[in-house]
Each structure stands twice: as structure tokens, then as C-alpha cells.
N, C-alpha and C positions, 0 to 999 in steps of 0.2 A: 695237729696243725700240718705235719708233713703230708698227711692224707689229702687235705684240701689243696695243698700246693701241687701235688702230683695230679690231682683231678683237674685243676685249673690249667696246668701245663698241657695235659692230654687234650683238653677241650680246645685250647688255642691252636695246638698242632693240627687237630682235625679240621678246624675252621680254615687254617692257612692252606691245607691241602685241598679242601673242597671248593674254596673260593674261585679259582680259575675255571673249574668245571661249571660252576653255577653261573659265572659271568658269561662264558662262551656259549652256554646253553641259551641264555636269554638273548644274546646277539643273533643267534641263528634261528630263533623262533619265528615261524611264519615264512621262512624262505626255503625254497627247494629248487632243484634243477629240472628244467624242461628241455627235452631234446627237440630240435627243429629239424624234421626229416627232409625238408625241402632245401635247406642250406647246409645241412649236415653239421650243425654245431649245437652247443648247449647254451642255454640262457639261465641265469639265476633268477628265479621268479621271486623277487623281493618287493619292497615298497617302491623302488625306482621303476621296476617293470610294470607294476600296477598303475603307476602314473601314466606311462606310455599306453598301456592297454585301455585305460579310461579315456584318454585322449583319442585313440583310434575309434572307440565306440561313439564318442561325441562327433568326431569329424565325418564318420560314415553313417551317422543317424541310426544307430542301433540301440536297442534296449540293452540295459546292463544284464549280462549273464556271465556266470563263471566260465573262464576260458576252457576248462576241461569239458564243459557241457556243450560247447559249440561243435558243430559238425566239422569234418575234415576240410571242406571247402572254405568255411569261414576262418578256420585256424590258418590255412594257407594264405588267405587274404591278409590276415593279421601279420604273419611273418614277412610277407612281401612288403607291406607297409612299414613294418618295424625296421627292416634292413635299409630302408630309404630314409629313415629319420634318426 
């Protein structure tokens, strides 16, 4: 019986130590930082930025394309628009 108690205690301790890592990893999933060379600042590209980006695409009548795949001129146009909104 002491063997099972030690094993259970070890398992709970491991779970307690790993929980913050697992939770923070899920929160950061899908977000990354994008450097805006025109305004010389960083933007966290997360769900909030995606909403702005999709709005820009709609307002400027563009087909949806991943931001990273847009040419430098289009990226600059987005950052100009973004800093005004």
C-alpha cells in the first residue's frame, strides 16, 4: 500500500508542476510577434490582429491571403491602415 501512495503522490506532484506549462502553452498557441519596419514596432499577431487584418482585406477589396505571403508594398499598406484604426 505505501508503494501506491508514493506513486499517487509523485503523479499528483508531476501534474501540479506541469499544469502551468501546459496552460500557458495553450494560451500562446497561434500567436507570434511581427515586426513592423515602417513604424518600427512589434505587433502580437493573435486572434485580435487577425480580425483587423480580415477587416482590412474586406475594406480594401482584397482576396484573403496570409499576411506573410503579401508583398512588401501590401504589407506597408496594411501597417499604414492598422496604425490609423
